[in-house]
C-alpha positions in Angstrom: 91.9 81.5 119.1 88.3 82.4 120.1 87.0 78.9 120.4 89.6 77.8 122.9 90.6 81.1 124.6 94.3 80.3 124.4 96.9 82.6 122.9 99.3 79.9 121.8 96.7 78.1 119.7 96.2 80.0 116.4 94.7 79.4 113.0 95.2 80.4 109.4 92.7 80.2 106.5 94.0 78.7 103.3 91.4 78.6 100.5 88.6 76.5 102.0 90.6 75.1 104.9 91.3 76.1 108.5 94.7 75.1 109.8 94.9 75.1 113.6 98.4 75.2 115.1 100.2 75.7 118.4 103.1 78.1 118.7 106.0 76.6 120.6 109.5 77.9 121.6 111.1 75.7 118.9 108.5 76.3 116.1 104.9 75.3 115.5 102.9 72.1 115.7 99.9 71.6 113.3 97.0 70.3 115.4 94.4 69.8 112.7 93.3 70.9 109.2 89.6 70.9 108.3 87.2 72.4 105.8 86.4 76.0 106.9 82.6 75.6 106.6 82.6 73.0 109.4 82.3 73.7 113.1 85.5 73.6 115.2 86.1 70.0 116.1 86.1 69.4 119.9 88.5 66.5 119.8 91.6 68.6 118.7 94.5 67.7 121.0 95.7 71.1 122.4 98.2 69.7 124.9 
């Protein structure tokens, strides 16, 4: 993900929303969902 520079953090666009998620060995964890026209929120927990 360009904003974070981390390969395990990814995003998918679904209609007007951005879904940010972390790839883990046992699956994925959704970190946040927000409207796509907004800037990336800086308070997303990535750990």
